[in-house]
N, C-alpha and C positions, 0 to 999 in steps of 0.2 A: 457501850457503843452497840448500835443496832445496824446490822447489814441486811439489805434485801437484794436478792439477785433475780432479775427477770431473765429467764433462759428457756431454751427448748430442751436442755439436757441437765436437769437439776441434780441428778446423781453424780455427774462429772464434778460439779462444784462441791457437793456434800462430801464425796470421798476424799477430795484433796484437803479440805479444810478441817475435817474431823480428826486428823492425825496430829501427833506431836504437841507442840506448845499451844497452837491455836485450839486444838481439841480439848486440852486441859483447861484453857481459859473459858471455853464455852461451858464445860462441866461446872466451873466455879461461878458462872453467871457474869463474868467480867464483860463478855461480849456475846452477841447472839447473831446467828446467820439463818435467814429463812430464804428458801429457794422457791420462787413462784414460777410454775410451769405455764408458759404463755399459751400452750395448746389448750389449757383448761378454759380459755376464753375465746376459743375459735368460733363458737356460734354455729358449728355444724358437727355432725356425729363422727366425722372422719378426723377431726383434729387438724384440719388444714388451715394454715395461717399464712400461706404465701401464694403468690400468683406471678404471672409473666410480667415483664417490664414494658411499660409504655415506651415507645420509641425504638423498640428492639433491643437486642442484647442477649447474651448467654446467661442462663440460670434463672433463678426465681428470687423474688423480693418479698420480704416479710411485710404484711399489710398493717395499716394503721390501727384499726379497731381492736384486734386482739392485744396488741402492745399497750394501747391506751387503757383498755379495761383492766389489764393485769396491773398496770401502774396505779390506776385509780383504786384498786382493791386494797392498797397499802395504807390508806388514811381516809379519814372523814373530811371531805372537801368543805363541809359547812363549819366544822369546829377545829380542825387541825391544820397546822402549817404544812405546806407542801414540802416533802423531804427533798433533799439535794440529790438530783439525779445525774449520774455519770454514764455516758455512752462510751463503751470501749471501742475505739476506732483507730485505724492507722492514720487517719487525718488529724487526730487529736494532739494536744500538747504532750510531749514526751515526759513520762514520769520521772521526777527527781525526788531526792530526799526532802527538799524544802516543800515541794508540793504535797508529799505524804504527810509532813508535819502539819501543814495547813488543813488537810482533810481530817486529821485526827481530832480536830477541835469540834467537829460536827457530832451531834447525837444520833443521827440517822442518815445513812448513805444508801442510795439505791444504785445498783449497777445494772445497766441494760446491755445484754449480750446479743449481738446480731449473729446471723448465720446466713448461709447461701450467699446471695449477692448483697446482703445488708438489709436495711429497713427503710421503708417509705419516708422521705424527708419531712413530710408534713407532720408526722407524729413526733419526730425528733425535734422539730422547731417548737412544738407545743409543750413537751415535758422535760426535755434535756437541759440541764444547766451548764454542763461543760463536757467536752470530749477529751479522753485521755488515751494515749498510746503507750505501749511498753517498749517500743523500738520501731525503727524504720524497716519494717517487714510486715508481711500479711499472714495471719493465721486462718485456720478453717472456721473459727468462731471466736467469740469474745470471752468464753468461759475461762480459759487458761489465763488470759490477761487479767480478768477480774480477780481471780485467785491471787495473782501476783500482787496486785494493788492492795487487796485486803490484807495479805500477809505483811506487806511493807508498812501499812498504816498501823496494824494491830500491835506491832512490837513497841509502839510508843504509847499505847493505852495503859494507864496505871493498872497494875495487877496482872498483866500478861507476862512480863518478865520479872525476875526477882526485885530489881531496882533500876533506876534510870541509868546507872553506870553501865548496865548491860548493853545499852545501845548508844549512849552519848559519845563514846570514844571510838565508835566503829567508822568504817570508810564512809565518806560523804557527809558525815554529821558536822564536821568542822570545815568542810570545803576541800578537804584533801583525803587521800587514802589512809587506811589504817596501817600502822607499822607491822612488820613481821612479828609473829608470836611463837613461843616455844613452851615445851613441857618436858617431863622426864623421859629418857635419861639425859644427863648433862652432855654426854658425848654419844653421838650416833654416826656410824660410818666415818669415823675420824673427824666429824664436824662438831665443834663445841658450841654450846649456847653462849652468846655474847656475855662477857664477864660482868658488865654493868647490870645485867638482868638478875645476877646472883648476889649483888652487892648489898641489897637491902636499903640502899640509898634512894628514897622515893623521888627526891628532886632530880637526881641524875637520871633515873629511869624514865621519868616523865619527859625530860628534855630529849633523851635518846629516842623515845617513841615519837615525839614531835618531829625531830629531824629526819628520822628514817621513814616516817609517814610522808613527809615532803619529798624525800628522795624517791620513794616508790611512785609517787604521783608524777614526778619529773620523768621517770623512766617509762612508766606504764600509761599514764594519762596526762601528757603534756598540755592537752587542751584545758584541763582543769587548773593546771599550775599558772597559766597566763592570767587567770582571774584573781590570783592571790597577790598580795603585796609582800613579796619575799625580799627581805633586807639584804644588803651587800654582805653583811656578816654571815647570814644564813647561807648565802650562795657560796661563800668561802668554805663553810663547813660541809656543804653538799658536795663540792668538788673533792674535798678530802675523803669523804665517804665513798665517792665514786672511785677514787684511786685505790683505796683499801679494798673495795669490793672486787675490782678487776684483778688485783694482785692475788686475792684469796681464791677467786674462781680459777685463775690460771694455775695456781699451785694444786688445787683440788683436781682439775682436769688432767694435769700431767701425772698425778699420782694414780689416776684411774685409767 
């Protein structure tokens, strides 16, 4: 996977993506990240790429030509296919795991990061294929959002994680949240790891994880649960889990 990021702050992106799992993936050549400084295409010695807004308004707007030239530098227009360009914008479709899975199928993704009051609409209309948001709020620039999307996509690129199981059973991959997880010691602050997790019975463990994933989704993200086809039998089991959980929490609270 090749990522290209068009930005005014390339070091912000490089510093974030060069660490941990993604950094190791880049060292192995599984993916590459290039940061294109839009100021390099300013066309003036001051590196100025913005100007005041037509129609009035506070702040400055990034101009068309520097953005267009930065994007055009990424490929040969005569012989190469235009890379898929994503504009990080609070107006865009909110990122989901399914969208990340879709984007993981591309060979080359370009992320355009705005700043100040944004970017002139005309160049967006010409080069952008889709707009993506990471939530219903506004950031000072698109760099952090681009890093989030790149991180989300990269985990599904073969060779980034040890194997597909490292991400296939996580939250959102099956449409519901991941079940709670545990490690040693078996008992901590008088709280025991669920007995089934120590049983070695993989079928029972798998079913426990499925049901408790559904339970956490019900309690933490009911908006996700309404999209799932939960059977009457599963609801019966979820209500049993809820009763057991409340009783356990009540006992633990009284003891402390």
